[in-house]
SELOSE-845619 format. One record per residue (C-alpha): x, y, z. Coordinates in Angstrom, 3 decimals. Layout:
<sites>
SITE        px        py        pz
SITE         X         Y         Z
...
</sites>
This chain:
<sites>
SITE        px        py        pz
SITE     0.000     0.000     0.000
SITE     1.420     3.389    -1.010
SITE     1.566     6.400     1.295
SITE    -1.199     8.075    -0.689
SITE    -3.471     5.030    -0.399
SITE    -2.764     4.810     3.329
SITE    -3.563     8.492     3.784
SITE    -6.787     8.103     1.819
SITE    -7.763     5.109     3.934
SITE    -7.017     6.907     7.187
SITE    -9.194     9.815     6.080
SITE   -12.144     7.429     5.857
SITE   -11.784     6.287     9.465
SITE   -14.632     7.706    11.550
SITE   -16.873     7.219    14.552
SITE   -20.293     7.984    13.055
SITE   -23.948     6.962    13.282
SITE   -26.102     7.385    10.161
SITE   -29.836     7.100     9.516
SITE   -31.136     6.292     6.025
SITE   -34.820     7.023     5.318
SITE   -36.392     5.707     2.109
SITE   -39.960     6.945     1.550
SITE   -41.734     4.802    -1.030
SITE   -45.261     4.897    -2.364
SITE   -46.681     2.694     0.389
SITE   -43.954     2.356     3.001
SITE   -41.014     3.993     4.739
SITE   -37.830     1.982     5.243
SITE   -35.348     2.982     7.945
SITE   -31.741     1.820     8.319
SITE   -29.324     2.597    11.143
SITE   -25.672     2.232    10.085
SITE   -22.670     2.819    12.350
SITE   -19.026     3.313    11.403
SITE   -16.259     2.555    13.859
SITE   -12.798     3.175    12.425
SITE   -12.959     1.169     9.176
SITE   -15.794    -1.167    10.206
SITE   -19.272    -0.370     8.886
SITE   -22.256    -2.220    10.335
SITE   -26.011    -2.178     9.847
SITE   -27.371    -2.159    13.386
SITE   -31.116    -1.986    12.800
SITE   -33.480    -1.874     9.819
SITE   -37.255    -1.875     9.555
SITE   -40.100    -1.037     7.183
SITE   -43.323     0.700     8.254
SITE   -46.510     1.020     6.132
SITE   -47.662     4.466     5.000
SITE   -51.059     5.741     3.826
SITE   -51.227     6.702     0.135
SITE   -50.079    10.147    -0.961
SITE   -53.715    11.209    -1.460
SITE   -54.113    11.178     2.345
SITE   -51.467    13.830     2.992
SITE   -52.179    14.521     6.675
SITE   -52.349    10.849     7.669
SITE   -49.235    10.086     5.636
SITE   -47.264    12.895     7.292
SITE   -48.290    11.753    10.766
SITE   -47.492     8.099    10.009
SITE   -44.063     9.010     8.621
SITE   -43.181    11.093    11.674
SITE   -44.428     8.421    14.093
SITE   -42.459     5.700    12.279
SITE   -39.208     7.671    12.496
SITE   -39.853     8.556    16.153
SITE   -40.640     4.951    17.055
SITE   -37.581     3.560    15.232
SITE   -35.191     6.150    16.675
SITE   -36.617     5.798    20.162
SITE   -36.668     2.012    20.224
SITE   -33.077     1.660    19.027
SITE   -31.690     4.918    20.488
SITE   -30.558     6.130    17.075
SITE   -28.598     9.361    16.811
SITE   -30.548    11.169    14.059
SITE   -28.143    14.083    13.575
SITE   -26.684    12.426    10.467
SITE   -29.683    11.443     8.339
SITE   -30.156    11.144     4.576
SITE   -33.552    11.074     2.883
SITE   -34.015     8.807    -0.134
SITE   -36.919     9.271    -2.577
SITE   -38.132     7.213    -5.567
SITE   -36.894     8.120    -9.017
SITE   -40.488     9.056    -9.920
SITE   -40.201    12.099    -7.619
SITE   -37.506    13.643    -9.850
SITE   -36.799    14.345   -13.497
SITE   -33.487    13.735   -15.283
SITE   -32.286    15.404   -18.470
SITE   -29.085    14.894   -20.470
SITE   -27.542    18.136   -21.695
SITE   -24.575    18.672   -24.029
SITE   -22.582    21.848   -23.416
SITE   -19.295    23.287   -24.674
SITE   -16.308    22.220   -22.594
SITE   -15.721    25.888   -21.696
SITE   -18.892    25.792   -19.570
SITE   -17.162    23.574   -16.984
SITE   -15.653    26.550   -15.116
SITE   -19.065    28.086   -14.329
SITE   -21.342    25.099   -14.870
SITE   -23.701    25.882   -11.980
SITE   -24.406    29.368   -13.310
SITE   -24.993    28.038   -16.831
SITE   -27.510    25.482   -15.571
SITE   -29.236    28.106   -13.397
SITE   -29.731    30.214   -16.512
SITE   -30.851    27.375   -18.806
SITE   -32.861    25.219   -16.411
SITE   -36.274    26.598   -17.364
SITE   -35.608    25.432   -20.936
SITE   -34.704    21.938   -19.730
SITE   -37.462    21.068   -17.225
SITE   -41.223    21.758   -17.340
SITE   -41.203    23.824   -14.118
SITE   -40.087    27.372   -13.288
SITE   -36.627    27.697   -11.723
SITE   -38.045    28.875    -8.376
SITE   -40.095    25.670    -8.063
SITE   -37.279    23.109    -8.308
SITE   -34.063    22.060    -6.620
SITE   -31.402    20.477    -8.760
SITE   -28.065    18.729    -8.795
SITE   -25.987    17.482   -11.707
SITE   -23.336    15.048   -12.779
SITE   -20.902    16.022   -15.534
SITE   -18.323    14.214   -17.651
SITE   -16.181    15.204   -20.583
SITE   -16.930    13.962   -24.106
SITE   -13.646    14.544   -25.837
SITE   -11.970    17.928   -25.569
SITE   -14.778    20.118   -26.852
SITE   -18.001    18.859   -25.269
SITE   -19.361    18.287   -21.793
SITE   -22.239    15.916   -21.010
SITE   -24.357    16.867   -18.002
SITE   -27.036    14.735   -16.349
SITE   -29.362    17.265   -14.742
SITE   -31.484    15.940   -11.842
SITE   -34.398    18.095   -10.636
SITE   -36.984    17.652    -7.907
SITE   -39.988    19.932    -7.180
SITE   -39.585    22.107    -4.111
SITE   -43.071    21.079    -2.977
SITE   -42.025    17.430    -2.830
SITE   -38.996    18.358    -0.732
SITE   -41.066    20.577     1.555
SITE   -43.658    17.886     2.277
SITE   -41.031    15.340     3.292
SITE   -38.877    17.759     5.279
SITE   -41.875    18.975     7.284
SITE   -42.875    15.401     8.119
SITE   -39.347    14.630     9.298
SITE   -39.242    17.894    11.238
SITE   -42.196    16.541    13.236
SITE   -39.866    13.681    14.213
SITE   -37.047    16.129    15.072
SITE   -34.949    14.979    12.090
SITE   -33.185    17.362     9.693
SITE   -31.655    15.443     6.781
SITE   -28.209    16.405     5.535
SITE   -29.031    15.296     2.005
SITE   -31.640    13.960    -0.399
SITE   -30.743    11.170    -2.827
SITE   -32.674     9.004    -5.268
SITE   -33.298     5.282    -4.871
SITE   -31.051     4.432    -7.823
SITE   -28.121     6.517    -6.543
SITE   -28.530     5.045    -3.046
SITE   -28.500     1.504    -4.440
SITE   -25.473     2.410    -6.570
SITE   -23.692     3.625    -3.414
SITE   -24.563     0.321    -1.726
SITE   -23.137    -1.620    -4.684
SITE   -19.960     0.466    -4.766
SITE   -19.437    -0.116    -1.053
SITE   -20.012    -3.881    -1.318
SITE   -17.875    -4.252    -4.454
SITE   -15.058    -2.205    -2.979
SITE   -14.420    -0.224    -6.161
SITE   -16.182     2.491    -8.140
SITE   -14.430     2.698   -11.511
SITE   -16.115    -0.204   -13.365
SITE   -19.409     0.728   -15.099
SITE   -22.603    -0.757   -13.666
SITE   -26.174    -0.816   -14.924
SITE   -29.229    -0.816   -12.662
SITE   -32.689    -2.075   -13.573
SITE   -35.080    -1.008   -10.830
SITE   -38.780    -1.859   -10.803
SITE   -41.081     0.610    -9.055
SITE   -44.868     0.437    -9.319
SITE   -45.706     0.537   -13.038
SITE   -42.303     1.462   -14.465
SITE   -38.680     0.364   -14.710
SITE   -35.714     2.675   -14.246
SITE   -32.595     2.108   -16.329
SITE   -29.625     3.781   -14.654
SITE   -25.960     3.747   -15.634
SITE   -23.041     4.561   -13.346
SITE   -19.490     5.052   -14.559
SITE   -16.411     6.144   -12.611
SITE   -18.481     6.933    -9.530
SITE   -20.962     9.150   -11.385
SITE   -24.529     8.710   -12.552
SITE   -24.366     9.147   -16.331
SITE   -27.894     8.100   -17.340
SITE   -31.293     7.506   -15.763
SITE   -34.410     6.733   -17.777
SITE   -37.851     5.654   -16.575
SITE   -39.562     3.257   -18.996
SITE   -43.267     2.320   -18.693
SITE   -43.761    -1.360   -17.947
SITE   -45.909    -1.777   -21.041
SITE   -42.840    -1.156   -23.215
SITE   -40.644    -3.815   -21.581
SITE   -42.901    -6.826   -21.304
SITE   -40.154    -9.218   -22.404
SITE   -36.394    -9.479   -21.818
SITE   -35.867    -8.586   -25.484
SITE   -37.760    -5.296   -25.073
SITE   -35.741    -4.457   -21.992
SITE   -32.477    -5.373   -23.729
SITE   -33.277    -2.995   -26.591
SITE   -34.017    -0.118   -24.190
SITE   -30.868    -0.897   -22.265
SITE   -28.846    -1.055   -25.469
SITE   -29.983     2.442   -26.435
SITE   -28.985     3.732   -23.008
SITE   -25.568     2.117   -23.294
SITE   -25.058     3.579   -26.749
SITE   -25.985     7.060   -25.517
SITE   -23.544     6.624   -22.649
SITE   -20.770     5.406   -24.981
SITE   -20.590     2.087   -23.108
SITE   -20.157    -1.425   -24.505
SITE   -22.577    -4.078   -23.115
SITE   -19.732    -6.444   -22.262
SITE   -18.058    -3.778   -20.108
SITE   -21.105    -3.168   -17.904
SITE   -22.057    -5.292   -14.875
SITE   -25.863    -5.443   -14.697
SITE   -27.924    -5.621   -11.496
SITE   -31.672    -5.638   -11.004
SITE   -33.831    -4.917    -7.980
SITE   -37.563    -4.762    -7.296
SITE   -38.637    -1.858    -5.092
SITE   -42.317    -2.778    -5.336
SITE   -43.108    -5.615    -2.898
SITE   -45.725    -7.695    -4.656
SITE   -46.771    -4.784    -6.896
SITE   -45.561    -3.366   -10.154
SITE   -44.447    -5.153   -13.311
SITE   -42.594    -8.431   -13.389
SITE   -38.941    -7.621   -14.006
SITE   -37.214    -9.631   -16.736
SITE   -34.230   -11.427   -15.253
SITE   -31.267    -9.479   -16.636
SITE   -28.113    -9.258   -14.557
SITE   -27.498   -10.122   -10.911
SITE   -30.541    -9.875    -8.651
SITE   -29.022   -11.136    -5.394
SITE   -27.799    -7.744    -4.197
SITE   -28.052    -8.623    -0.518
SITE   -25.458   -11.375    -0.867
SITE   -22.902    -8.768    -1.978
SITE   -22.862    -7.341     1.544
SITE   -21.361   -10.526     3.013
SITE   -17.894    -9.752     4.327
SITE   -18.270    -6.010     3.690
SITE   -21.262    -4.894     5.720
SITE   -22.018    -6.370     9.123
SITE   -25.783    -6.810     9.330
SITE   -28.390    -8.758    11.312
SITE   -29.482   -12.070     9.848
SITE   -33.004   -10.662     9.408
SITE   -31.677    -8.195     6.835
SITE   -30.517   -10.988     4.541
SITE   -33.489   -13.282     5.169
SITE   -36.314   -10.716     5.171
SITE   -35.426    -9.280     1.749
SITE   -37.535    -6.155     2.305
SITE   -37.238    -4.221    -0.999
SITE   -37.211    -0.732     0.497
SITE   -34.394    -1.471     2.931
SITE   -31.727    -1.515     0.216
SITE   -32.057     2.191    -0.771
SITE   -32.400     3.032     2.957
SITE   -29.069     1.298     3.640
SITE   -27.497     3.146     0.695
SITE   -28.725     6.463     2.091
SITE   -27.347     5.531     5.528
SITE   -23.967     4.806     3.912
SITE   -24.066     8.344     2.528
SITE   -24.755     9.573     6.063
SITE   -21.558     7.935     7.386
SITE   -19.494     9.248     4.462
SITE   -19.282     5.905     2.650
SITE   -21.241     7.032    -0.409
SITE   -19.402     7.617    -3.685
SITE   -21.934     9.224    -6.042
SITE   -21.836    13.024    -5.612
SITE   -25.618    13.523    -5.683
SITE   -27.525    15.667    -3.185
SITE   -30.838    17.255    -4.171
SITE   -31.145    19.114    -0.874
SITE   -30.430    22.819    -1.486
SITE   -27.121    24.092    -0.183
SITE   -28.817    26.417     2.304
SITE   -30.579    23.426     3.879
SITE   -27.502    21.279     4.364
SITE   -25.717    21.125     7.679
SITE   -22.056    21.915     7.165
SITE   -20.627    20.923    10.541
SITE   -19.309    17.376    10.435
SITE   -19.613    15.435    13.662
SITE   -17.428    12.439    14.104
SITE   -13.950    11.675    15.328
SITE   -11.262    11.101    12.700
SITE    -8.473     8.590    13.191
SITE    -5.883    11.364    13.173
SITE    -7.634    12.923    16.157
SITE    -7.718     9.555    17.903
SITE    -3.967     9.088    17.348
SITE    -3.171    12.569    18.647
SITE    -5.326    12.031    21.712
SITE    -3.634     8.678    22.351
SITE    -0.141    10.215    22.063
SITE    -1.138    13.049    24.347
SITE    -2.519    10.530    26.825
SITE     0.751     8.596    26.881
SITE     2.730    11.788    27.471
SITE     0.437    12.763    30.289
SITE     0.817     9.339    31.869
SITE     4.622     9.547    31.734
SITE     4.712    13.111    32.984
SITE     2.194    12.499    35.748
SITE     3.536     9.206    37.098
SITE     4.463    10.586    40.486
SITE     1.165    12.421    40.753
SITE    -0.715     9.147    40.166
SITE     1.070     7.528    43.112
SITE     0.112    10.436    45.348
SITE    -3.438    10.306    44.050
SITE    -3.671     6.620    44.930
SITE    -2.573     7.326    48.492
SITE    -5.096    10.121    48.749
SITE    -7.859     7.875    47.373
SITE    -7.115     5.256    50.018
SITE    -7.348     7.882    52.719
SITE   -10.635     9.156    51.297
SITE   -12.057     5.613    51.121
SITE   -11.204     5.070    54.788
SITE   -12.880     8.335    55.740
SITE   -15.969     7.510    53.699
SITE   -16.251     4.138    55.375
SITE   -16.073     5.845    58.762
SITE   -18.830     8.389    58.051
SITE   -21.068     6.099    55.936
SITE   -23.483     5.268    58.810
SITE   -23.949     8.973    59.522
SITE   -24.564     9.699    55.828
SITE   -27.249     7.021    55.639
SITE   -28.974     8.476    58.685
SITE   -28.914    11.983    57.191
SITE   -30.279    10.711    53.859
SITE   -33.113     8.915    55.644
SITE   -34.041    12.120    57.467
SITE   -33.838    14.074    54.216
SITE   -36.135    11.602    52.412
SITE   -38.616    11.793    55.268
SITE   -38.503    15.592    55.099
SITE   -39.072    15.544    51.319
SITE   -42.089    13.264    51.732
SITE   -43.602    15.590    54.307
SITE   -43.054    18.600    52.046
SITE   -44.775    16.855    49.130
SITE   -47.745    15.916    51.279
SITE   -47.962    19.459    52.580
SITE   -47.837    20.846    49.042
SITE   -50.715    18.620    47.977
SITE   -52.776    19.689    50.980
SITE   -52.061    23.418    50.732
SITE   -52.112    24.523    47.134
SITE   -50.215    23.937    43.862
SITE   -51.034    20.299    43.247
SITE   -54.721    20.465    44.102
SITE   -55.186    20.628    40.374
SITE   -54.097    16.957    40.194
SITE   -57.249    15.972    42.038
SITE   -59.336    18.058    39.631
SITE   -57.634    16.455    36.624
SITE   -58.154    12.951    38.030
SITE   -61.873    13.666    38.434
SITE   -62.053    15.083    34.907
SITE   -60.308    12.001    33.506
SITE   -62.670     9.667    35.343
SITE   -65.607    11.565    33.793
SITE   -64.409    11.668    30.171
SITE   -62.535     8.359    29.796
SITE   -64.900     5.585    28.572
SITE   -65.754     2.785    30.970
SITE   -64.048     0.192    28.740
SITE   -60.684     1.997    29.016
SITE   -58.147     2.059    31.780
SITE   -54.843     3.791    32.462
SITE   -51.583     2.040    33.327
SITE   -49.592     5.235    33.921
SITE   -50.089     9.004    34.087
SITE   -47.512    11.772    34.203
SITE   -48.077    15.526    34.573
SITE   -45.140    17.814    34.015
SITE   -44.851    21.435    32.888
SITE   -48.483    21.604    31.829
SITE   -48.312    18.431    29.671
SITE   -50.188    15.262    30.597
SITE   -48.966    11.851    29.374
SITE   -51.285     8.831    29.512
SITE   -50.626     5.145    28.808
SITE   -53.203     2.391    28.935
SITE   -55.686     0.185    27.087
SITE   -58.968     1.088    25.393
SITE   -61.484    -0.606    23.144
SITE   -60.930     2.212    20.647
SITE   -57.959     4.514    21.128
SITE   -59.263     6.995    18.550
SITE   -62.526     7.404    20.520
SITE   -60.408     8.240    23.578
SITE   -58.765    11.103    21.655
SITE   -62.183    12.508    20.766
SITE   -63.388    12.199    24.355
SITE   -60.410    14.094    25.745
SITE   -60.671    16.817    23.089
SITE   -64.262    17.533    24.243
SITE   -63.029    18.365    27.731
SITE   -62.337    22.036    28.491
SITE   -59.257    21.054    30.481
SITE   -57.312    19.358    27.675
SITE   -56.145    20.451    24.228
SITE   -53.805    19.274    21.458
SITE   -54.353    15.609    22.278
SITE   -52.087    13.408    20.132
SITE   -50.604     9.930    20.106
SITE   -46.918     9.756    21.025
SITE   -46.453     6.345    19.379
SITE   -48.461     4.046    17.100
SITE   -51.255     2.115    18.818
SITE   -51.014    -1.672    18.982
SITE   -53.805    -4.196    19.228
SITE   -53.862    -6.621    22.161
SITE   -56.890    -8.876    22.157
SITE   -59.948    -6.672    21.761
SITE   -58.247    -3.523    23.018
SITE   -55.800    -0.924    21.707
SITE   -52.654    -0.222    23.674
SITE   -52.138     3.536    23.498
SITE   -49.735     6.254    24.574
SITE   -50.868     9.839    24.199
SITE   -50.135    13.341    25.409
SITE   -52.251    16.450    25.952
SITE   -51.747    20.021    27.049
SITE   -53.553    20.955    30.260
SITE   -55.508    24.196    30.282
SITE   -54.535    26.428    33.219
</sites>
């Protein structure tokens, strides 16, 4: 290994947690990936159902609750999150420009974008991938996404206290997953991705997305039809079929067109030996988890395709994480401190022994004082209940007993800072929300986690603001 390769490898050493969020048509897939030095592992992954896009309010609430539940259950650090959206949410256009445009390519695309996409410039966010075609031309793959689509998803994630650092497409996320598992990014790859009623043909070369075309399923009913469409894409990308490794993946679980078997479809097996993952990840074969894992790899700086449809003003620039160089410096400093402070450590040990002896001597007295203090605190609380502030608890308990249906019961109740939290069982948790909303003492009643069915009752957890 050369010095340059070693330096490059050391720069990739991190201590990071990443969250990948893939929002499909009917589900949201979440993947928690951690990176420790050079080891990357998938800790947790799960798919939650979502209402259709026509039910915007219910879909937003379900998305937020799914992210909250996943992050809370597995204690996921959500500061490094990437959002992944289907290819159908974006448009891609191939543009040929003079090579001289490379120096100010962003400004050129800003000026020409309204001639390239069917939306005004102020209604889209965009990113691009460029490569040279000879010495005189530049080929640009322009990727655009409506601002409204971004806003809807970002607001839903904001409800779950998550601010993504980037937005990628399913095909680019899967390409990042493949590059990570293969261990190299130079060789061209082709992706055939089924989603609902269409197939995406995507080409990646030298770590860049060079083509992405969505083909209706009716036009690729047979492998021959798909081969012809793929051949045209390869010709446009100046790629020979024998030089491209093909992969296919179905994002639609039980829906969408049947994908003709072209290329390698066992993408999960590629992770063996490269990505540590639970056995359920390989056995469950949940379609949406693959782009979620690819997005999570982007979150821990293991992605290779430079695609981010989140506008620059919305990205978080500060990079958390501890680099290996920092670890080495801290270790060296620690050794120096140990050598320099050897005599001080001996003195400290003698002092600690003396302190331990003193603590043992006064421990009975401390226990007696703590017992008296606890007794005093109990008396103060009882006095407070009898004399003023917490009389309202009695009023709230009476109000709850009046409004809560007879077939419901509470297992826990917590009142703090004007917010009441209730857990329990009810025949219909949604009816309980309505009952509490009718009370003049409660407002903004919402579920804090999805309800679960146990026998003939719903297990619920909800919160409400208490009127003063």
